[in-house]
PQR file of N, CA, C, O and H, with PARSE charges and radii, in Angstrom:
ATOM      1  N   MET A   1     104.996  97.396 117.555 -0.4000 1.5000
ATOM      2  CA  MET A   1     104.396  96.269 118.235 -0.0000 2.0000
ATOM      3  C   MET A   1     104.041  95.208 117.188  0.5500 1.7000
ATOM      4  O   MET A   1     103.492  95.526 116.133 -0.5500 1.4000
ATOM      5  N   THR A   2     104.357  93.961 117.488 -0.4000 1.5000
ATOM      6  CA  THR A   2     104.043  92.842 116.611 -0.0000 2.0000
ATOM      7  C   THR A   2     102.846  92.095 117.168  0.5500 1.7000
ATOM      8  O   THR A   2     102.821  91.737 118.345 -0.5500 1.4000
ATOM      9  H   THR A   2     104.804  93.703 118.345  0.4000 1.0000
ATOM     10  N   PHE A   3     101.856  91.861 116.321 -0.4000 1.5000
ATOM     11  CA  PHE A   3     100.659  91.144 116.725 -0.0000 2.0000
ATOM     12  C   PHE A   3     100.699  89.761 116.098  0.5500 1.7000
ATOM     13  O   PHE A   3     100.772  89.629 114.876 -0.5500 1.4000
ATOM     14  H   PHE A   3     101.877  92.152 115.365  0.4000 1.0000
ATOM     15  N   LYS A   4     100.651  88.732 116.932 -0.4000 1.5000
ATOM     16  CA  LYS A   4     100.655  87.353 116.443 -0.0000 2.0000
ATOM     17  C   LYS A   4      99.330  86.707 116.805  0.5500 1.7000
ATOM     18  O   LYS A   4      98.935  86.685 117.971 -0.5500 1.4000
ATOM     19  H   LYS A   4     100.591  88.840 117.925  0.4000 1.0000
ATOM     20  N   MET A   5      98.656  86.187 115.809 -0.4000 1.5000
ATOM     21  CA  MET A   5      97.387  85.518 116.052 -0.0000 2.0000
ATOM     22  C   MET A   5      97.594  84.017 115.848  0.5500 1.7000
ATOM     23  O   MET A   5      97.701  83.547 114.715 -0.5500 1.4000
ATOM     24  H   MET A   5      98.976  86.205 114.862  0.4000 1.0000
ATOM     25  N   GLU A   6      97.649  83.287 116.927 -0.4000 1.5000
ATOM     26  CA  GLU A   6      97.856  81.853 116.832 -0.0000 2.0000
ATOM     27  C   GLU A   6      96.550  81.140 116.527  0.5500 1.7000
ATOM     28  O   GLU A   6      95.473  81.566 116.945 -0.5500 1.4000
ATOM     29  H   GLU A   6      97.562  83.669 117.847  0.4000 1.0000
ATOM     30  N   ILE A   7      96.673  80.050 115.792 -0.4000 1.5000
ATOM     31  CA  ILE A   7      95.517  79.213 115.478 -0.0000 2.0000
ATOM     32  C   ILE A   7      95.817  77.795 115.941  0.5500 1.7000
ATOM     33  O   ILE A   7      96.977  77.422 116.114 -0.5500 1.4000
ATOM     34  H   ILE A   7      97.548  79.705 115.453  0.4000 1.0000
ATOM     35  N   THR A   8      94.774  77.015 116.140 -0.4000 1.5000
ATOM     36  CA  THR A   8      94.962  75.632 116.581 -0.0000 2.0000
ATOM     37  C   THR A   8      95.379  74.761 115.405  0.5500 1.7000
ATOM     38  O   THR A   8      95.244  75.146 114.244 -0.5500 1.4000
ATOM     39  H   THR A   8      93.832  77.318 116.000  0.4000 1.0000
ATOM     40  N   LEU A   9      95.881  73.596 115.728 -0.4000 1.5000
ATOM     41  CA  LEU A   9      96.285  72.658 114.693 -0.0000 2.0000
ATOM     42  C   LEU A   9      95.081  72.203 113.871  0.5500 1.7000
ATOM     43  O   LEU A   9      95.204  71.983 112.666 -0.5500 1.4000
ATOM     44  H   LEU A   9      95.991  73.283 116.672  0.4000 1.0000
ATOM     45  N   ALA A  10      93.924  72.061 114.508 -0.4000 1.5000
ATOM     46  CA  ALA A  10      92.714  71.662 113.781 -0.0000 2.0000
ATOM     47  C   ALA A  10      92.315  72.736 112.766  0.5500 1.7000
ATOM     48  O   ALA A  10      91.893  72.415 111.654 -0.5500 1.4000
ATOM     49  H   ALA A  10      93.824  72.240 115.487  0.4000 1.0000
ATOM     50  N   GLU A  11      92.447  74.004 113.147 -0.4000 1.5000
ATOM     51  CA  GLU A  11      92.136  75.088 112.216 -0.0000 2.0000
ATOM     52  C   GLU A  11      93.131  75.111 111.056  0.5500 1.7000
ATOM     53  O   GLU A  11      92.750  75.315 109.903 -0.5500 1.4000
ATOM     54  H   GLU A  11      92.790  74.264 114.050  0.4000 1.0000
ATOM     55  N   ALA A  12      94.404  74.900 111.372 -0.4000 1.5000
ATOM     56  CA  ALA A  12      95.427  74.861 110.329 -0.0000 2.0000
ATOM     57  C   ALA A  12      95.175  73.698 109.373  0.5500 1.7000
ATOM     58  O   ALA A  12      95.321  73.844 108.160 -0.5500 1.4000
ATOM     59  H   ALA A  12      94.713  74.734 112.308  0.4000 1.0000
ATOM     60  N   ALA A  13      94.801  72.558 109.916 -0.4000 1.5000
ATOM     61  CA  ALA A  13      94.513  71.386 109.080 -0.0000 2.0000
ATOM     62  C   ALA A  13      93.334  71.656 108.157  0.5500 1.7000
ATOM     63  O   ALA A  13      93.356  71.261 106.991 -0.5500 1.4000
ATOM     64  H   ALA A  13      94.682  72.440 110.901  0.4000 1.0000
ATOM     65  N   ALA A  14      92.314  72.321 108.664 -0.4000 1.5000
ATOM     66  CA  ALA A  14      91.158  72.663 107.827 -0.0000 2.0000
ATOM     67  C   ALA A  14      91.560  73.615 106.708  0.5500 1.7000
ATOM     68  O   ALA A  14      91.077  73.487 105.583 -0.5500 1.4000
ATOM     69  H   ALA A  14      92.296  72.641 109.611  0.4000 1.0000
ATOM     70  N   MET A  15      92.432  74.561 107.004 -0.4000 1.5000
ATOM     71  CA  MET A  15      92.899  75.501 105.981 -0.0000 2.0000
ATOM     72  C   MET A  15      93.671  74.786 104.880  0.5500 1.7000
ATOM     73  O   MET A  15      93.600  75.178 103.715 -0.5500 1.4000
ATOM     74  H   MET A  15      92.825  74.664 107.918  0.4000 1.0000
ATOM     75  N   LEU A  16      94.404  73.745 105.240 -0.4000 1.5000
ATOM     76  CA  LEU A  16      95.223  72.999 104.286 -0.0000 2.0000
ATOM     77  C   LEU A  16      94.492  71.808 103.673  0.5500 1.7000
ATOM     78  O   LEU A  16      95.026  71.138 102.789 -0.5500 1.4000
ATOM     79  H   LEU A  16      94.462  73.426 106.187  0.4000 1.0000
ATOM     80  N   LYS A  17      93.271  71.546 104.140 -0.4000 1.5000
ATOM     81  CA  LYS A  17      92.483  70.393 103.701 -0.0000 2.0000
ATOM     82  C   LYS A  17      93.221  69.084 103.996  0.5500 1.7000
ATOM     83  O   LYS A  17      93.261  68.165 103.178 -0.5500 1.4000
ATOM     84  H   LYS A  17      92.838  72.091 104.857  0.4000 1.0000
ATOM     85  N   LEU A  18      93.809  69.041 105.211 -0.4000 1.5000
ATOM     86  CA  LEU A  18      94.495  67.860 105.722 -0.0000 2.0000
ATOM     87  C   LEU A  18      93.872  67.482 107.052  0.5500 1.7000
ATOM     88  O   LEU A  18      93.021  68.206 107.570 -0.5500 1.4000
ATOM     89  H   LEU A  18      93.777  69.788 105.875  0.4000 1.0000
ATOM     90  N   THR A  19      94.286  66.365 107.601 -0.4000 1.5000
ATOM     91  CA  THR A  19      93.831  65.975 108.930 -0.0000 2.0000
ATOM     92  C   THR A  19      94.826  66.495 109.964  0.5500 1.7000
ATOM     93  O   THR A  19      95.999  66.689 109.646 -0.5500 1.4000
ATOM     94  H   THR A  19      94.977  65.777 107.180  0.4000 1.0000
ATOM     95  N   PRO A  20      94.378  66.721 111.187 -0.5600 1.5000
ATOM     96  CA  PRO A  20      95.324  67.103 112.239  0.2800 2.0000
ATOM     97  C   PRO A  20      96.428  66.051 112.423  0.5500 1.7000
ATOM     98  O   PRO A  20      97.567  66.387 112.748 -0.5500 1.4000
ATOM     99  N   ARG A  21      96.085  64.803 112.216 -0.4000 1.5000
ATOM    100  CA  ARG A  21      97.076  63.735 112.326 -0.0000 2.0000
ATOM    101  C   ARG A  21      98.196  63.908 111.302  0.5500 1.7000
ATOM    102  O   ARG A  21      99.364  63.679 111.618 -0.5500 1.4000
ATOM    103  H   ARG A  21      95.160  64.530 111.952  0.4000 1.0000
ATOM    104  N   ALA A  22      97.851  64.308 110.085 -0.4000 1.5000
ATOM    105  CA  ALA A  22      98.859  64.536 109.045 -0.0000 2.0000
ATOM    106  C   ALA A  22      99.769  65.701 109.435  0.5500 1.7000
ATOM    107  O   ALA A  22     100.974  65.658 109.187 -0.5500 1.4000
ATOM    108  H   ALA A  22      96.903  64.494 109.828  0.4000 1.0000
ATOM    109  N   LEU A  23      99.200  66.732 110.038 -0.4000 1.5000
ATOM    110  CA  LEU A  23     100.023  67.861 110.471 -0.0000 2.0000
ATOM    111  C   LEU A  23     100.919  67.488 111.649  0.5500 1.7000
ATOM    112  O   LEU A  23     102.057  67.952 111.732 -0.5500 1.4000
ATOM    113  H   LEU A  23      98.221  66.767 110.239  0.4000 1.0000
ATOM    114  N   ARG A  24     100.417  66.659 112.556 -0.4000 1.5000
ATOM    115  CA  ARG A  24     101.275  66.211 113.652 -0.0000 2.0000
ATOM    116  C   ARG A  24     102.454  65.401 113.121  0.5500 1.7000
ATOM    117  O   ARG A  24     103.559  65.486 113.657 -0.5500 1.4000
ATOM    118  H   ARG A  24      99.493  66.282 112.488  0.4000 1.0000
ATOM    119  N   ALA A  25     102.223  64.623 112.076 -0.4000 1.5000
ATOM    120  CA  ALA A  25     103.320  63.876 111.449 -0.0000 2.0000
ATOM    121  C   ALA A  25     104.313  64.841 110.810  0.5500 1.7000
ATOM    122  O   ALA A  25     105.520  64.607 110.864 -0.5500 1.4000
ATOM    123  H   ALA A  25     101.325  64.554 111.641  0.4000 1.0000
ATOM    124  N   ALA A  26     103.825  65.916 110.208 -0.4000 1.5000
ATOM    125  CA  ALA A  26     104.709  66.920 109.612 -0.0000 2.0000
ATOM    126  C   ALA A  26     105.518  67.642 110.688  0.5500 1.7000
ATOM    127  O   ALA A  26     106.678  67.987 110.464 -0.5500 1.4000
ATOM    128  H   ALA A  26     102.844  66.106 110.163  0.4000 1.0000
ATOM    129  N   ILE A  27     104.918  67.870 111.843 -0.4000 1.5000
ATOM    130  CA  ILE A  27     105.645  68.475 112.960 -0.0000 2.0000
ATOM    131  C   ILE A  27     106.770  67.551 113.396  0.5500 1.7000
ATOM    132  O   ILE A  27     107.894  67.993 113.637 -0.5500 1.4000
ATOM    133  H   ILE A  27     103.976  67.590 112.025  0.4000 1.0000
ATOM    134  N   LYS A  28     106.460  66.270 113.493 -0.4000 1.5000
ATOM    135  CA  LYS A  28     107.460  65.283 113.909 -0.0000 2.0000
ATOM    136  C   LYS A  28     108.616  65.206 112.905  0.5500 1.7000
ATOM    137  O   LYS A  28     109.771  65.039 113.296 -0.5500 1.4000
ATOM    138  H   LYS A  28     105.548  65.911 113.297  0.4000 1.0000
ATOM    139  N   ARG A  29     108.297  65.327 111.607 -0.4000 1.5000
ATOM    140  CA  ARG A  29     109.334  65.324 110.565 -0.0000 2.0000
ATOM    141  C   ARG A  29     110.124  66.628 110.544  0.5500 1.7000
ATOM    142  O   ARG A  29     111.228  66.683 110.003 -0.5500 1.4000
ATOM    143  H   ARG A  29     107.358  65.462 111.289  0.4000 1.0000
ATOM    144  N   GLY A  30     109.555  67.672 111.135 -0.4000 1.5000
ATOM    145  CA  GLY A  30     110.219  68.965 111.132 -0.0000 2.0000
ATOM    146  C   GLY A  30     109.868  69.829 109.940  0.5500 1.7000
ATOM    147  O   GLY A  30     110.553  70.816 109.673 -0.5500 1.4000
ATOM    148  H   GLY A  30     108.658  67.627 111.575  0.4000 1.0000
ATOM    149  N   THR A  31     108.814  69.480 109.215 -0.4000 1.5000
ATOM    150  CA  THR A  31     108.432  70.258 108.042 -0.0000 2.0000
ATOM    151  C   THR A  31     107.308  71.248 108.316  0.5500 1.7000
ATOM    152  O   THR A  31     106.979  72.061 107.453 -0.5500 1.4000
ATOM    153  H   THR A  31     108.257  68.678 109.432  0.4000 1.0000
ATOM    154  N   PHE A  32     106.715  71.191 109.504 -0.4000 1.5000
ATOM    155  CA  PHE A  32     105.662  72.137 109.883 -0.0000 2.0000
ATOM    156  C   PHE A  32     105.983  72.674 111.267  0.5500 1.7000
ATOM    157  O   PHE A  32     106.244  71.902 112.189 -0.5500 1.4000
ATOM    158  H   PHE A  32     106.982  70.531 110.205  0.4000 1.0000
ATOM    159  N   ARG A  33     105.965  73.996 111.417 -0.4000 1.5000
ATOM    160  CA  ARG A  33     106.318  74.621 112.688 -0.0000 2.0000
ATOM    161  C   ARG A  33     105.078  74.860 113.530  0.5500 1.7000
ATOM    162  O   ARG A  33     104.105  75.462 113.076 -0.5500 1.4000
ATOM    163  H   ARG A  33     105.752  74.623 110.667  0.4000 1.0000
ATOM    164  N   ALA A  34     105.130  74.380 114.756 -0.4000 1.5000
ATOM    165  CA  ALA A  34     104.039  74.567 115.713 -0.0000 2.0000
ATOM    166  C   ALA A  34     104.618  74.419 117.112  0.5500 1.7000
ATOM    167  O   ALA A  34     105.721  73.903 117.295 -0.5500 1.4000
ATOM    168  H   ALA A  34     105.920  73.890 115.125  0.4000 1.0000
ATOM    169  N   ALA A  35     103.859  74.880 118.087 -0.4000 1.5000
ATOM    170  CA  ALA A  35     104.280  74.774 119.486 -0.0000 2.0000
ATOM    171  C   ALA A  35     103.131  74.198 120.299  0.5500 1.7000
ATOM    172  O   ALA A  35     101.959  74.426 120.000 -0.5500 1.4000
ATOM    173  H   ALA A  35     102.964  75.300 117.939  0.4000 1.0000
ATOM    174  N   LYS A  36     103.487  73.456 121.319 -0.4000 1.5000
ATOM    175  CA  LYS A  36     102.481  72.824 122.168 -0.0000 2.0000
ATOM    176  C   LYS A  36     102.388  73.586 123.482  0.5500 1.7000
ATOM    177  O   LYS A  36     103.379  73.722 124.200 -0.5500 1.4000
ATOM    178  H   LYS A  36     104.439  73.271 121.562  0.4000 1.0000
ATOM    179  N   TYR A  37     101.184  74.087 123.797 -0.4000 1.5000
ATOM    180  CA  TYR A  37     100.906  74.791 125.048 -0.0000 2.0000
ATOM    181  C   TYR A  37      99.768  74.077 125.756  0.5500 1.7000
ATOM    182  O   TYR A  37      98.697  73.886 125.179 -0.5500 1.4000
ATOM    183  H   TYR A  37     100.379  73.976 123.214  0.4000 1.0000
ATOM    184  N   ALA A  38      99.987  73.690 126.971 -0.4000 1.5000
ATOM    185  CA  ALA A  38      98.952  73.047 127.797 -0.0000 2.0000
ATOM    186  C   ALA A  38      98.295  71.874 127.073  0.5500 1.7000
ATOM    187  O   ALA A  38      97.084  71.673 127.174 -0.5500 1.4000
ATOM    188  H   ALA A  38     100.857  73.845 127.440  0.4000 1.0000
ATOM    189  N   GLY A  39      99.095  71.108 126.348 -0.4000 1.5000
ATOM    190  CA  GLY A  39      98.586  69.913 125.691 -0.0000 2.0000
ATOM    191  C   GLY A  39      97.935  70.137 124.337  0.5500 1.7000
ATOM    192  O   GLY A  39      97.456  69.180 123.728 -0.5500 1.4000
ATOM    193  H   GLY A  39     100.079  71.272 126.266  0.4000 1.0000
ATOM    194  N   CYS A  40      97.902  71.381 123.843 -0.4000 1.5000
ATOM    195  CA  CYS A  40      97.289  71.692 122.549 -0.0000 2.0000
ATOM    196  C   CYS A  40      98.344  72.295 121.617  0.5500 1.7000
ATOM    197  O   CYS A  40      99.193  73.073 122.051 -0.5500 1.4000
ATOM    198  H   CYS A  40      98.291  72.158 124.338  0.4000 1.0000
ATOM    199  N   TRP A  41      98.281  71.931 120.343 -0.4000 1.5000
ATOM    200  CA  TRP A  41      99.204  72.461 119.355 -0.0000 2.0000
ATOM    201  C   TRP A  41      98.664  73.774 118.794  0.5500 1.7000
ATOM    202  O   TRP A  41      97.471  73.906 118.523 -0.5500 1.4000
ATOM    203  H   TRP A  41      97.590  71.299 119.990  0.4000 1.0000
ATOM    204  N   PHE A  42      99.566  74.740 118.625 -0.4000 1.5000
ATOM    205  CA  PHE A  42      99.230  76.038 118.042 -0.0000 2.0000
ATOM    206  C   PHE A  42     100.278  76.405 116.998  0.5500 1.7000
ATOM    207  O   PHE A  42     101.434  75.994 117.095 -0.5500 1.4000
ATOM    208  H   PHE A  42     100.536  74.633 118.845  0.4000 1.0000
ATOM    209  N   THR A  43      99.867  77.177 116.007 -0.4000 1.5000
ATOM    210  CA  THR A  43     100.780  77.650 114.977 -0.0000 2.0000
ATOM    211  C   THR A  43     100.320  79.021 114.511  0.5500 1.7000
ATOM    212  O   THR A  43      99.279  79.520 114.939 -0.5500 1.4000
ATOM    213  H   THR A  43      98.928  77.512 115.928  0.4000 1.0000
ATOM    214  N   LEU A  44     101.099  79.616 113.641 -0.4000 1.5000
ATOM    215  CA  LEU A  44     100.765  80.913 113.075 -0.0000 2.0000
ATOM    216  C   LEU A  44     100.238  80.737 111.652  0.5500 1.7000
ATOM    217  O   LEU A  44     100.654  79.807 110.960 -0.5500 1.4000
ATOM    218  H   LEU A  44     101.944  79.211 113.293  0.4000 1.0000
ATOM    219  N   PRO A  45      99.338  81.602 111.201 -0.5600 1.5000
ATOM    220  CA  PRO A  45      98.856  81.514 109.819  0.2800 2.0000
ATOM    221  C   PRO A  45      99.995  81.568 108.799  0.5500 1.7000
ATOM    222  O   PRO A  45      99.901  80.946 107.742 -0.5500 1.4000
ATOM    223  N   ALA A  46     101.052  82.293 109.097 -0.4000 1.5000
ATOM    224  CA  ALA A  46     102.194  82.352 108.186 -0.0000 2.0000
ATOM    225  C   ALA A  46     102.840  80.977 108.019  0.5500 1.7000
ATOM    226  O   ALA A  46     103.297  80.638 106.928 -0.5500 1.4000
ATOM    227  H   ALA A  46     101.128  82.798 109.956  0.4000 1.0000
ATOM    228  N   ASN A  47     102.881  80.185 109.089 -0.4000 1.5000
ATOM    229  CA  ASN A  47     103.436  78.826 108.992 -0.0000 2.0000
ATOM    230  C   ASN A  47     102.567  77.942 108.104  0.5500 1.7000
ATOM    231  O   ASN A  47     103.076  77.071 107.398 -0.5500 1.4000
ATOM    232  H   ASN A  47     102.509  80.461 109.976  0.4000 1.0000
ATOM    233  N   VAL A  48     101.266  78.166 108.139 -0.4000 1.5000
ATOM    234  CA  VAL A  48     100.351  77.403 107.281 -0.0000 2.0000
ATOM    235  C   VAL A  48     100.650  77.713 105.819  0.5500 1.7000
ATOM    236  O   VAL A  48     100.730  76.804 104.993 -0.5500 1.4000
ATOM    237  H   VAL A  48     100.852  78.874 108.712  0.4000 1.0000
ATOM    238  N   GLU A  49     100.815  78.986 105.501 -0.4000 1.5000
ATOM    239  CA  GLU A  49     101.098  79.381 104.118 -0.0000 2.0000
ATOM    240  C   GLU A  49     102.467  78.882 103.660  0.5500 1.7000
ATOM    241  O   GLU A  49     102.621  78.470 102.510 -0.5500 1.4000
ATOM    242  H   GLU A  49     100.750  79.725 106.172  0.4000 1.0000
ATOM    243  N   LEU A  50     103.450  78.914 104.539 -0.4000 1.5000
ATOM    244  CA  LEU A  50     104.766  78.374 104.181 -0.0000 2.0000
ATOM    245  C   LEU A  50     104.684  76.885 103.880  0.5500 1.7000
ATOM    246  O   LEU A  50     105.287  76.413 102.915 -0.5500 1.4000
ATOM    247  H   LEU A  50     103.325  79.248 105.473  0.4000 1.0000
ATOM    248  N   TYR A  51     103.948  76.145 104.693 -0.4000 1.5000
ATOM    249  CA  TYR A  51     103.801  74.710 104.469 -0.0000 2.0000
ATOM    250  C   TYR A  51     103.070  74.441 103.152  0.5500 1.7000
ATOM    251  O   TYR A  51     103.447  73.547 102.394 -0.5500 1.4000
ATOM    252  H   TYR A  51     103.459  76.528 105.477  0.4000 1.0000
ATOM    253  N   ARG A  52     102.021  75.224 102.889 -0.4000 1.5000
ATOM    254  CA  ARG A  52     101.270  75.065 101.635 -0.0000 2.0000
ATOM    255  C   ARG A  52     102.198  75.298 100.442  0.5500 1.7000
ATOM    256  O   ARG A  52     102.191  74.520  99.488 -0.5500 1.4000
ATOM    257  H   ARG A  52     101.714  75.950 103.505  0.4000 1.0000
ATOM    258  N   ARG A  53     102.986  76.356 100.495 -0.4000 1.5000
ATOM    259  CA  ARG A  53     103.868  76.710  99.389 -0.0000 2.0000
ATOM    260  C   ARG A  53     104.993  75.702  99.201  0.5500 1.7000
ATOM    261  O   ARG A  53     105.290  75.306  98.073 -0.5500 1.4000
ATOM    262  H   ARG A  53     102.991  76.988 101.270  0.4000 1.0000
ATOM    263  N   ASP A  54     105.616  75.286 100.293 -0.4000 1.5000
ATOM    264  CA  ASP A  54     106.813  74.463 100.196 -0.0000 2.0000
ATOM    265  C   ASP A  54     106.567  72.970 100.107  0.5500 1.7000
ATOM    266  O   ASP A  54     107.403  72.246  99.565 -0.5500 1.4000
ATOM    267  H   ASP A  54     105.375  75.607 101.208  0.4000 1.0000
ATOM    268  N   HIS A  55     105.437  72.482 100.629 -0.4000 1.5000
ATOM    269  CA  HIS A  55     105.268  71.030 100.721 -0.0000 2.0000
ATOM    270  C   HIS A  55     104.045  70.477 100.006  0.5500 1.7000
ATOM    271  O   HIS A  55     104.050  69.302  99.638 -0.5500 1.4000
ATOM    272  H   HIS A  55     104.758  73.070 101.070  0.4000 1.0000
ATOM    273  N   LEU A  56     103.030  71.243  99.800 -0.4000 1.5000
ATOM    274  CA  LEU A  56     101.830  70.674  99.197 -0.0000 2.0000
ATOM    275  C   LEU A  56     101.820  70.776  97.682  0.5500 1.7000
ATOM    276  O   LEU A  56     101.162  69.966  97.029 -0.5500 1.4000
ATOM    277  H   LEU A  56     103.026  72.197 100.099  0.4000 1.0000
ATOM    278  N   ARG A  57     102.499  71.705  97.116 -0.4000 1.5000
ATOM    279  CA  ARG A  57     102.455  71.872  95.663 -0.0000 2.0000
ATOM    280  C   ARG A  57     103.240  70.815  94.917  0.5500 1.7000
ATOM    281  O   ARG A  57     102.996  70.600  93.730 -0.5500 1.4000
ATOM    282  H   ARG A  57     103.033  72.363  97.647  0.4000 1.0000
ATOM    283  N   ARG A  58     104.169  70.151  95.571 -0.4000 1.5000
ATOM    284  CA  ARG A  58     104.970  69.188  94.843 -0.0000 2.0000
ATOM    285  C   ARG A  58     104.303  67.820  94.739  0.5500 1.7000
ATOM    286  O   ARG A  58     104.812  66.936  94.049 -0.5500 1.4000
ATOM    287  H   ARG A  58     104.367  70.326  96.535  0.4000 1.0000
ATOM    288  N   TYR A  59     103.172  67.636  95.414 -0.4000 1.5000
ATOM    289  CA  TYR A  59     102.476  66.362  95.356 -0.0000 2.0000
ATOM    290  C   TYR A  59     101.268  66.475  94.435  0.5500 1.7000
ATOM    291  O   TYR A  59     100.797  67.573  94.140 -0.5500 1.4000
ATOM    292  H   TYR A  59     102.759  68.354  95.974  0.4000 1.0000
ATOM    293  N   GLY A  60     100.788  65.358  93.999 -0.4000 1.5000
ATOM    294  CA  GLY A  60      99.620  65.351  93.139 -0.0000 2.0000
ATOM    295  C   GLY A  60      99.967  64.797  91.772  0.5500 1.7000
ATOM    296  O   GLY A  60     101.022  64.191  91.582 -0.5500 1.4000
ATOM    297  H   GLY A  60     101.171  64.466  94.239  0.4000 1.0000
ATOM    298  N   ARG A  61      99.081  65.007  90.834 -0.4000 1.5000
ATOM    299  CA  ARG A  61      99.282  64.480  89.494 -0.0000 2.0000
ATOM    300  C   ARG A  61     100.370  65.256  88.772  0.5500 1.7000
ATOM    301  O   ARG A  61     100.525  66.467  88.936 -0.5500 1.4000
ATOM    302  H   ARG A  61      98.224  65.499  90.989  0.4000 1.0000
ATOM    303  N   LYS A  62     101.108  64.519  87.975 -0.4000 1.5000
ATOM    304  CA  LYS A  62     102.117  65.162  87.157 -0.0000 2.0000
ATOM    305  C   LYS A  62     101.445  65.753  85.927  0.5500 1.7000
ATOM    306  O   LYS A  62     100.433  65.239  85.449 -0.5500 1.4000
ATOM    307  H   LYS A  62     100.981  63.536  87.841  0.4000 1.0000
ATOM    308  N   ALA A  63     102.007  66.817  85.432 -0.4000 1.5000
ATOM    309  CA  ALA A  63     101.465  67.444  84.239 -0.0000 2.0000
ATOM    310  C   ALA A  63     101.650  66.516  83.039  0.5500 1.7000
ATOM    311  O   ALA A  63     102.636  65.785  82.948 -0.5500 1.4000
ATOM    312  H   ALA A  63     102.828  67.235  85.820  0.4000 1.0000
ATOM    313  N   LYS A  64     100.700  66.560  82.135 -0.4000 1.5000
ATOM    314  CA  LYS A  64     100.812  65.738  80.936 -0.0000 2.0000
ATOM    315  C   LYS A  64     101.932  66.270  80.050  0.5500 1.7000
ATOM    316  O   LYS A  64     102.141  67.477  79.932 -0.5500 1.4000
ATOM    317  H   LYS A  64      99.899  67.153  82.209  0.4000 1.0000
ATOM    318  N   GLN A  65     102.638  65.344  79.440 -0.4000 1.5000
ATOM    319  CA  GLN A  65     103.705  65.721  78.524 -0.0000 2.0000
ATOM    320  C   GLN A  65     103.098  66.132  77.184  0.5500 1.7000
ATOM    321  O   GLN A  65     102.171  65.474  76.712 -0.5500 1.4000
ATOM    322  H   GLN A  65     102.468  64.363  79.536  0.4000 1.0000
ATOM    323  N   PRO A  66     103.591  67.193  76.561 -0.5600 1.5000
ATOM    324  CA  PRO A  66     103.050  67.588  75.259  0.2800 2.0000
ATOM    325  C   PRO A  66     103.356  66.504  74.233  0.5500 1.7000
ATOM    326  O   PRO A  66     104.424  65.891  74.260 -0.5500 1.4000
ATOM    327  N   THR A  67     102.415  66.274  73.334 -0.4000 1.5000
ATOM    328  CA  THR A  67     102.609  65.227  72.322 -0.0000 2.0000
ATOM    329  C   THR A  67     103.093  65.778  71.012  0.5500 1.7000
ATOM    330  O   THR A  67     103.302  65.021  70.064 -0.5500 1.4000
ATOM    331  H   THR A  67     101.548  66.772  73.311  0.4000 1.0000
TER
END
C-alpha cells in the first residue's frame, strides 16, 4: 500500500521560503508539479524537495573566484 500525504500550495511555499504566487508561476512554467482539487492547489512533499534540489540551488550569489 502506498501512502501519499498531500500538502497545500501555501504549506509548500512556506517550506521553500517562497510565496504561493511564485509557486503558481512555477506550475504554469511546468517546473513544479501540483494538482488543483476543488479550487485549491495540492502537491506532495517529494515534489517540494525535487523543486528545491533542481531549481532553487542554481540561483543566488555566485561563489567568489579564488585569487
